[in-house]
C-alpha angles and dihedrals in degrees: 000000000000090000090068086071090064099039127069111238091217087072086066090051091054091047091048092051091048090047090052089050091051092055088048094247098116132079094004094062100027092109095045112123114242099198143330121248120188109215126211088253090064097249121119122233114213110185118193131209088259091054090051091050092052091048088052088050091054090054091050090048090054091052092046091050090050090050091052092065090077119098102200133103090268090067092051091056089046092051093049092049090046089057090053090049090052090052089049092051092050094047092048092047092051098042110034122064094210089064097045098103138098096255092058091046092051090054088047090054090051088054090050089052090049091054096045096042092043093058093040095049094044092050092049093047090048092051089052092048092050095039098235118157 
């Protein structure tokens, strides 16, 4: 599990999305309703596979932000790889029709936030460790 410190988790999200495309699950079934849940308010919540994927992306973003609070060489490698993953997300979103939907773009934006926040948080933490400013 130590390798997860070096590797951005959003790469697994990209691989999972691509894998679901290969087995013809995404984007054909991305708007398929998983279940119905009646809320106390009387409304019915109907989450789709795309919604589930975005919720998983939010959890991954949380873990990635937590990982970015480190100030060692591992975090530098992770940030560089996260930048490559962001570029991969954007290229895939622009080129491949199976990725040209809002769900994929939202996950891409989460990857962008991971990159920006990762560098920002690491720089802030490093300043604090060194005592600059």
